[in-house]
FIMI-412958 format. One record per residue (C-alpha): residue in one letter; x, y, z. Coordinates in pm, whole numbers, padded with zeros to 5 digits, always signed. Layout:
FIMI-412958
AXYZ
...
This chain:
FIMI-412958
X+00004+00003-00006
X+00132+00342-00080
X+00077+00648+00153
X+00100+01004+00009
X+00242+01264+00258
X+00138+01636+00247
X+00377+01870+00110
X+00561+02125+00334
X+00386+02411+00174
X+00035+02280+00268
X+00154+02213+00620
X+00266+02570+00644
X-00053+02688+00498
X-00266+02500+00765
X-00063+02637+01042
X-00090+02985+00937
X-00465+02931+00912
X-00506+02810+01257
X-00301+03107+01407
X-00531+03335+01209
X-00842+03178+01347
X-00713+03191+01715
X-00631+03554+01658
X-00975+03640+01505
X-01127+03440+01816
X-00934+03652+02066
X-01073+03982+01915
X-01440+03863+01926
X-01465+03676+01615
X-01776+03660+01414
X-01702+03979+01218
X-01703+04207+01549
X-01473+04505+01513
X-01190+04519+01774
X-01244+04780+02073
X-00967+04748+02332
X-01152+05014+02558
X-01460+04792+02569
X-01358+04439+02608
X-01617+04174+02553
X-01882+04450+02458
X-01910+04559+02828
X-02136+04879+02899
X-02135+05149+03158
X-02429+05394+03229
X-02505+05672+03468
X-02887+05748+03514
X-03061+05966+03460
X-02864+06062+03143
X-03000+06399+03138
X-03188+06580+03430
X-03270+06903+03584
X-03210+06948+03955
X-03249+07253+04191
X-02962+07424+04393
X-02975+07308+04755
X-03186+06996+04688
X-03003+06658+04703
X-03033+06441+04401
X-02932+06067+04350
X-02763+05914+04056
X-02735+05540+03969
X-02442+05366+03807
X-02514+05059+03577
X-02237+04827+03442
X-01869+04820+03496
X-01707+04738+03834
X-01632+04970+04130
X-01459+05182+04224
X-01576+05441+03978
X-01421+05781+03921
X-01655+06080+03896
X-01562+06427+03759
X-01791+06733+03708
X-01718+07005+03442
X-01801+07280+03689
X-01720+07148+04040
X-01811+07478+04195
X-02168+07441+04093
X-02202+07058+04097
X-01949+06910+04338
X-01933+06534+04306
X-01754+06253+04494
X-01419+06168+04352
X-01461+05792+04416
X-01769+05580+04435
X-01751+05223+04554
X-02122+05146+04519
X-02397+05153+04260
X-02527+05511+04351
X-02420+05847+04473
X-02580+06178+04596
X-02503+06524+04490
X-02588+06861+04659
X-02569+07143+04386
X-02478+07499+04460
X-02675+07795+04333
X-02540+07901+03989
X-02459+08270+03968
X-02430+08253+03586
X-02675+08068+03381
X-02666+07923+03026
X-02669+08184+02727
X-02951+08176+02488
X-03231+08060+02699
X-03559+08181+02590
X-03751+08453+02758
X-03930+08313+03079
X-03732+07983+03075
X-03608+07841+03390
X-03265+07991+03475
X-03015+07688+03457
X-02660+07621+03428
X-02567+07300+03227
X-02286+07079+03372
X-02150+06755+03228
X-02072+06481+03473
X-01851+06189+03386
X-01827+05846+03545
X-01542+05608+03450
X-01465+05247+03554
X-01332+04922+03418
X-01186+05128+03122
X-01529+05270+03036
X-01671+05609+03046
X-02036+05727+03080
X-02154+06088+03078
X-02468+06266+03219
X-02597+06613+03141
X-02718+06795+03461
X-02903+07117+03438
X-02860+07296+03772
X-03157+07531+03827
X-03138+07839+04054
X-03305+07805+04391
X-03576+08059+04326
X-03637+08123+04697
X-03272+08250+04756
X-03235+08622+04754
X-03610+08692+04816
X-03579+08641+05192
X-03857+08626+05462
X-03981+08919+05650
X-04116+08911+06017
X-04361+09182+06079
X-04580+09292+06241
X-04590+09113+06584
X-04837+09115+06883
X-04601+09084+07169
X-04743+09048+07535
X-04595+09185+07853
X-04221+09280+07853
X-04138+09093+07540
X-03934+09297+07302
X-04116+09344+06965
X-03935+09373+06633
X-03795+09710+06570
X-03671+09848+06248
X-03377+09993+06428
X-03269+09633+06530
X-03141+09427+06233
X-03257+09080+06193
X-03577+08883+06217
X-03774+08862+06547
X-04069+08693+06680
X-04170+08724+07060
X-04247+08475+07322
X-04618+08439+07398
X-04712+08639+07078
X-04800+08615+06728
X-04583+08736+06451
X-04661+08764+06075
X-04407+08597+05834
X-04419+08661+05477
X-04209+08582+05161
X-04237+08586+04775
X-04095+08335+04537
X-03992+08453+04177
X-03808+08261+03897
X-03676+08475+03619
X-03938+08735+03690
X-04228+08480+03693
X-04433+08458+04026
X-04501+08117+04178
X-04869+08190+04251
X-05113+07938+04370
X-04838+07695+04459
X-04803+07474+04771
X-04514+07550+05023
X-04417+07357+05333
X-04304+07573+05634
X-04134+07415+05907
X-03991+07528+06264
X-03667+07328+06262
X-03558+07466+06600
X-03700+07697+06857
X-04002+07710+07091
X-04267+07812+06834
X-04538+07676+06603
X-04670+07784+06265
X-05032+07891+06197
X-05199+07924+05847
X-05424+08236+05864
X-05646+08100+05583
X-05717+07775+05741
X-05619+07777+06099
X-05400+07480+06049
X-05119+07481+06299
X-04812+07278+06396
X-04432+07266+06375
X-04500+07206+06000
X-04778+07337+05784
X-04857+07355+05424
X-04977+07688+05281
X-05071+07817+04933
X-04923+08125+04762
X-05171+08389+04647
X-05189+08502+04274
X-04893+08734+04345
X-04671+08438+04467
X-04670+08571+04827
X-04706+08341+05102
X-04824+08457+05464
X-04825+08279+05788
X-04809+08336+06147
X-04536+08235+06393
X-04669+08164+06733
X-04404+08148+07007
X-04436+07951+07317
X-04511+08187+07628
X-04252+08231+07914
X-03952+08141+07699
X-03590+08275+07737
X-03441+08470+07434
X-03319+08205+07172
X-03243+08139+06804
X-03494+07962+06590
X-03474+07839+06225
X-03767+07846+05996
X-03757+07642+05674
X-03949+07736+05355
X-03992+07446+05097
X-04156+07458+04755
X-04362+07130+04757
X-04350+07023+04408
X-03947+07079+04357
X-03820+07041+04695
X-03647+07375+04683
X-03600+07519+05028
X-03440+07806+05212
X-03359+07836+05595
X-03398+08156+05770
X-03258+08214+06138
X-03467+08438+06361
X-03483+08540+06722
X-03751+08465+06967
X-03729+08747+07216
X-03798+08610+07569
X-04025+08732+07846
X-03928+08454+08092
X-03657+08646+08277
X-03928+08823+08482
X-04106+08519+08582
X-04151+08463+08965
X-04256+08119+09098
X-04557+08087+09328
X-04593+07803+09578
X-04907+07710+09747
X-04900+07665+10047
X-04577+07852+10134
X-04533+07656+10470
X-04617+07330+10655
X-04633+07268+11022
X-04654+06926+11168
X-04726+06902+11540
X-04680+06587+11771
X-04957+06436+11980
X-04762+06512+12299
X-04479+06695+12452
X-04259+06378+12404
X-04292+06341+12034
X-04236+06574+11713
X-04503+06616+11442
X-04525+06375+11140
X-04736+06376+10833
X-04730+06484+10467
X-04905+06750+10241
X-04910+06847+09875
X-04749+07182+09744
X-04827+07336+09382
X-04582+07551+09198
X-04735+07819+08959
X-04617+08076+08706
X-04283+07935+08603
X-04168+07721+08295
X-04165+07336+08365
X-03995+07117+08436
X-03983+07214+08813
X-03725+07086+09049
X-03759+07040+09431
X-03482+06990+09677
X-03497+06946+10054
X-03248+07146+10266
X-03267+06854+10551
X-03397+06533+10413
X-03383+06379+10756
X-03639+06631+10891
X-03861+06659+10585
X-03818+06492+10225
X-03993+06590+09897
X-04122+06369+09602
X-04085+06361+09317
X-03752+06551+09245
X-03899+06690+08930
X-04230+06765+08791
X-04321+06843+08438
X-04670+06932+08512
X-04831+07276+08500
X-04859+07357+08786
X-04586+07150+08946
X-04703+06911+09206
X-04476+06791+09490
X-04535+06586+09816
X-04367+06698+10135
X-04334+06448+10411
X-04204+06460+10771
X-04173+06105+10906
X-03933+06111+11218
X-04102+06178+11559
X-03761+06210+11708
X-03648+06524+11520
X-03809+06866+11581
X-03708+07177+11389
X-03718+07380+11065
X-03614+07311+10720
X-03666+07463+10362
X-03785+07302+10039
X-03618+07484+09745
X-03845+07504+09424
X-03687+07601+09096
X-03805+07608+08729
X-03619+07541+08394
X-03526+07894+08374
X-03387+07934+08728
X-03659+08113+08883
X-03675+08014+09263
X-03906+08003+09555
X-03912+07827+09886
X-04158+07629+10116
X-04083+07618+10497
X-04155+07303+10689
X-04169+07300+11074
X-04199+06982+11286
X-04285+07055+11658
X-04366+06867+11981
X-04739+06882+12109
X-04859+07075+12420
X-05000+06776+12593
X-04791+06592+12838
X-04756+06232+12757
X-04960+05963+12947
X-04736+05759+13154
X-04836+05382+13190
X-04994+05260+13525
X-04730+05112+13763
X-04832+04907+14042
X-04598+04900+14362
X-04527+04616+14462
X-04643+04387+14190
X-04678+04075+14212
X-04818+04034+14562
X-04906+03718+14780
X-05214+03691+15004
X-05313+03399+15244
X-05665+03286+15326
X-05872+03576+15470
X-05586+03818+15436
X-05560+04162+15247
X-05266+04337+15078
X-05247+04708+14962
X-05035+04832+14660
X-04988+05173+14527
X-05091+05288+14161
X-04864+05531+14001
X-04905+05706+13652
X-05189+05703+13421
X-05467+05971+13462
X-05481+05927+13840
X-05830+05797+13828
X-05841+05419+13860
X-06080+05138+13861
X-06018+04752+13932
X-06148+04426+13804
X-06071+04074+13930
X-06048+03793+13704
X-06089+03534+14000
X-06397+03529+14230
X-06165+03415+14519
X-05976+03759+14479
X-06168+04059+14597
X-06027+04391+14481
X-06115+04757+14547
X-05952+05106+14499
X-05936+05413+14708
X-05757+05704+14541
X-05435+05558+14448
X-05429+05245+14676
X-05552+04920+14539
X-05650+04646+14800
X-05690+04286+14735
X-05793+04008+14955
X-05841+03626+14950
X-06202+03514+15050
X-06264+03226+15271
X-06212+03134+15627
X-05865+03203+15770
X-05630+02908+15772
X-05313+02781+15636
X-05488+02681+15297
X-05434+02387+15095
X-05384+02255+14739
X-05083+02473+14679
X-05098+02831+14525
X-05225+02984+14202
X-05172+03318+14045
X-05479+03544+13992
X-05509+03867+13799
X-05661+04196+13910
X-05657+04469+13622
X-05614+04819+13714
X-05709+05069+13445
X-05748+05445+13403
X-05982+05397+13102
X-05682+05450+12865
X-05432+05194+12975
X-05441+04875+13170
X-05192+04711+13417
X-05240+04380+13546
X-05163+04296+13924
X-05049+03940+13964
X-05186+03795+14319
X-05036+03463+14437
X-05289+03295+14671
X-05387+02947+14806
X-05590+02717+14587
X-05833+02634+14870
X-05914+02817+15192
X-06047+02582+15470
């Protein structure tokens, strides 16, 4: 059998063809054009691709494709600051107010500054077009006037710079929103007190609270009322105005002028006296004190807790309510309960514990006690203490008892004699009507 081998030229041609096929496959094959910056046809997107956002209002962008970390740049970083590196799939930006807007905008158009934002990662780059619109609330400001200020609260004055409201009074607040000369009439605005002791009132609806929604009139003007809490110290407060549909907002710092520095606390009652029942003991008991005319929470402290205590230590009620207690009959004297409010106003309550005017009753003593009597015999004992007026009762019919003044006489009934059966103890009770003292009488069981 004869075998025909391939020629060298045909082997060389086959090897070159194999190399060419491998090179085509490494470049994507199938007729795809080579793109070293986009291996395997990968993609990168930043969404939204084009959007309008307002200065001062946070906005979020999503990144699709590629692999983190991503590099982010802005064509105008002073208007649209961006994070230099993003390790996730989204990031947030907070644009600044553009002082210069795009040229060629038509009359009445929203004033915007167009910025290009680029996101790069995995050798890919994606762009987004961001139109930063001016915050139309900035520059028009909020005015506070007039005010209805009670008592010593200082009203806003044209001679005093800044915005003012007054504790315990109502102050009108007004602002206008204009975009490129166009009024924002009949639009909803959210007003919020971010800090400060005050609430807001819508004069059109009466709705009130720390946040309210009001509607601008046809001129784009918004009117509301700031109602500051009474009896407050002078403090700074912050009002936020936010256009409901766009989220554009502006914060204004104002002063609440206080009238709490003149407050004087009133306690009712201002003193307690606890008196003992006798001259041998000090008074005990408890009572309630109320605190008025201050700003809660109230605080109570005893200068001598061993003599008188006070509970609770603080009270947020209006009026403040506290319980004062004296519980030690062995301590007589005076002490002070100190009451203060949240502004430092102070008043005191005096507590006195005193001994009574009635001498204590001394228990009855019988001398001697016990005693021994024989058959048909008598014995006398002296009663000391008590009220001095005594009566006697025998619990044994064989023992007879009587009292004359302070002398108690007991005798054993029966004929005289030595007795028999041993002895027994009988009881004669001596009383003054308040206390009872037993007299123990030892006597024969049987008298012959």
